[in-house]
N, C-alpha and C positions, 0 to 999 in steps of 0.2 A: 505493499500500499504505501501509495508517496503522500506527502505533506497535504497535497491540494487534495486529494480524495479523503485525507483524514478531515481536512476544513469544510468541506463541502456536505461532509455526514455530522458536524460538530453541533448543530442544532437538536439532531435525532439524536445523538447520543445524550446529551444533556436532559433533552425532553423522555430520555430513555421509551422512547419510541421507534426501538430496532430489533432485531431478531437477535436471539443471543449469539449464534454463530457471527452476527457482524458486530459485535459487540465486543468477542472475544479477539476478532480482528484489529480493530479499533484501539482496544486494551494494549495489544501487542506491539501495535504501533507507537503507543504511549511511551511503552517502556526501552523502546528503542530510541526515539526523538524527543530530546530534551526542548526543542522549540516547541514543539507541538503539547509539550506536557505543561508547558508554560503558559500557551494560549488558553488550552481547556482548561486549566486551574484559577486560572485569572477571571477566564468568561464565567464560569461558574461561581467563584467568589463576589463577581459583579453582580451577578443576578440574584444570589442571594443578600447580598445588602439591599437593592431596589426595592427585594420582594419583602425586607424585613421594616421598610419606611424609616430605619435609624436614618437620625442627622447627625453629622461628625461637625463639632465647633472646629475651625483651626485657629491656630495662634494669630493675631493680628497681623504680623510681620508677613508669615506665609500667605494669607489672604491677599494682602497690601501687591505684594511680589506677583502672586498668581494673577491677578486684576489687572497689572499694569503690564505684564508680559501678551495677556490674551490682546489687550488693548492697542498695544505695539504690532502684535502681529496681524490684528484687523486692520490697523491702519496702512499696511504695507502690503495688503490685499491678502487674503487667506488663499 
């Protein structure tokens, strides 16, 4: 399985809407590919955070730097 094939099935893997055989193939790819493992874990965690509706406070300095960076990027044409 290639990374492109894995990414095409990522939603189905997370939603658990694939066969046991396909799940085993995807998990085998995850064990071999650190990049896809990071993508899978990050995507899954992002969905968990979104579903939990938790609000995270950022330190004031970080919030200001992030806002400034976003605004600078937008002014330069996103």
